[in-house]
C-alpha positions as CSV (number, residue, x, y, z in Angstrom):
1,X,-5.4,8.1,13.5
2,X,-3.9,5.5,11.4
3,X,-5.2,1.4,11.5
4,X,-2.3,0.8,10.0
5,X,0.1,-1.8,11.9
6,X,4.0,-0.7,13.3
7,X,5.4,-3.7,14.4
8,X,8.5,-4.0,13.0
9,X,11.5,-2.3,12.6
10,X,12.2,0.2,9.3
11,X,14.1,-1.7,6.7
12,X,17.5,0.2,7.1
13,X,19.2,-0.5,3.6
14,X,18.7,2.8,2.0
15,X,15.2,2.5,-0.3
16,X,12.3,4.9,-1.4
17,X,9.0,3.5,-1.6
18,X,6.0,4.3,-3.7
19,X,2.3,3.7,-5.2
20,X,2.2,3.7,-8.4
21,X,-1.4,4.1,-10.0
22,X,-4.3,6.2,-11.0
23,X,-5.1,9.4,-9.7
24,X,-8.4,10.2,-10.3
25,X,-11.1,7.4,-10.5
26,X,-14.6,7.0,-10.4
27,X,-16.3,6.2,-7.0
28,X,-17.9,2.5,-7.3
29,X,-15.3,1.5,-9.9
30,X,-12.1,-1.8,-9.0
31,X,-8.8,0.3,-9.5
32,X,-5.1,-1.0,-8.2
33,X,-2.7,0.7,-7.1
34,X,1.4,-0.9,-7.5
35,X,3.2,-1.2,-4.6
36,X,7.1,0.4,-5.3
37,X,10.4,-0.9,-3.6
38,X,13.7,1.4,-5.0
39,X,16.7,0.2,-3.6
40,X,18.9,3.2,-3.6
41,X,22.0,1.2,-1.5
42,X,24.6,-0.7,-3.0
43,X,23.1,-4.6,-1.6
44,X,20.2,-6.5,-3.1
45,X,16.7,-6.1,-1.1
46,X,16.1,-9.7,-0.6
47,X,11.9,-10.3,1.3
48,X,10.4,-12.9,1.6
49,X,6.9,-12.3,2.4
50,X,3.3,-13.6,2.8
51,X,0.7,-12.0,-0.2
52,X,-1.0,-10.0,2.2
53,X,1.3,-7.6,4.4
54,X,0.7,-5.1,2.4
55,X,-2.2,-3.0,4.7
56,X,-3.6,0.7,3.3
57,X,-6.2,2.7,4.3
58,X,-7.8,5.6,2.3
59,X,-8.6,8.8,4.7
60,X,-10.8,11.5,3.2
61,X,-10.2,15.6,3.2
62,X,-11.2,16.1,6.9
63,X,-8.1,13.2,8.3
64,X,-10.8,10.2,8.8
65,X,-10.3,7.1,7.7
66,X,-13.2,5.7,5.3
67,X,-11.8,2.3,4.3
68,X,-9.3,-0.4,6.2
69,X,-7.6,-3.1,4.4
70,X,-10.7,-5.1,3.4
71,X,-11.0,-8.2,6.2
72,X,-11.7,-10.4,3.5
73,X,-8.7,-10.4,1.5
74,X,-8.0,-13.6,0.3
75,X,-4.2,-14.2,2.1
76,X,-2.8,-17.6,1.0
77,X,0.1,-19.0,2.6
78,X,2.1,-18.5,-0.2
79,X,5.4,-17.1,0.8
80,X,6.4,-13.9,-2.2
81,X,10.1,-13.3,-2.7
82,X,10.8,-9.6,-3.9
83,X,14.3,-9.0,-4.9
84,X,15.0,-5.5,-5.7
85,X,18.6,-5.4,-7.1
86,X,20.8,-1.9,-6.3
87,X,19.4,0.7,-8.4
88,X,16.5,-0.5,-9.8
89,X,13.0,-0.8,-8.4
90,X,10.6,-3.7,-8.3
91,X,7.3,-4.2,-7.1
92,X,6.1,-5.3,-3.2
93,X,2.7,-6.0,-3.9
94,X,-0.4,-4.8,-5.2
95,X,-3.7,-1.9,-3.9
96,X,-6.8,-2.6,-4.7
97,X,-10.1,-0.3,-3.7
98,X,-13.0,0.4,-5.1
99,X,-14.5,4.3,-4.4
100,X,-16.7,3.0,-1.6
101,X,-16.2,2.8,2.3
102,X,-16.2,0.5,5.3
103,X,-19.5,0.0,5.0
104,X,-19.9,-0.8,1.0
105,X,-20.6,2.3,-0.2
106,X,-19.0,5.2,-2.9
107,X,-17.8,7.5,-1.3
108,X,-18.3,11.0,-1.9
109,X,-16.3,12.6,-4.9
110,X,-13.3,14.8,-3.4
111,X,-9.8,14.0,-2.7
112,X,-8.6,11.1,-0.4
113,X,-5.4,9.9,0.4
114,X,-3.9,6.5,0.6
115,X,-1.8,5.4,3.2
116,X,0.3,2.0,2.8
117,X,2.3,0.0,4.8
118,X,4.5,-3.0,4.8
119,X,4.8,-4.9,7.7
120,X,6.8,-8.4,6.8
121,X,9.8,-10.3,6.6
122,X,10.5,-8.4,10.0
123,X,11.0,-5.5,8.5
124,X,8.3,-2.3,7.9
125,X,8.5,-0.2,5.0
126,X,6.0,2.9,4.8
127,X,5.0,3.8,0.9
128,X,4.2,7.5,0.6
129,X,1.4,8.6,0.7
130,X,-0.9,9.0,-2.1
131,X,-3.6,11.4,-3.4
132,X,-6.5,10.0,-5.5
133,X,-9.5,12.5,-6.6
134,X,-12.9,10.6,-6.3
135,X,-15.7,11.5,-8.9
């Protein structure tokens, strides 16, 4: 089960995508993860997208989604340009999670998975899942 949108076709240009950030966090404290796009092809990847085209969810060890992208995220109509040259890595966006569930309560200690998706400029990019230990 996922809450992530997947309406666009996958980016056809060769690439990899991943999250980078802390692997161990304290429940209740805000942390940031970077959504990184690496161009593994021979042509530049040039995306024009909205500031909130990355969505994420946090899943507990039982596979239940405990946190979805905040509905109150401040998204502007600003267009962001992401240009990644061949062989380079660029940042698509940042994800912020404070170790809380959708009811704004601290999640119990344990291992969680952050899943994310970029769904902008007519393409879908799905970074690898990222495992986080909450203390």
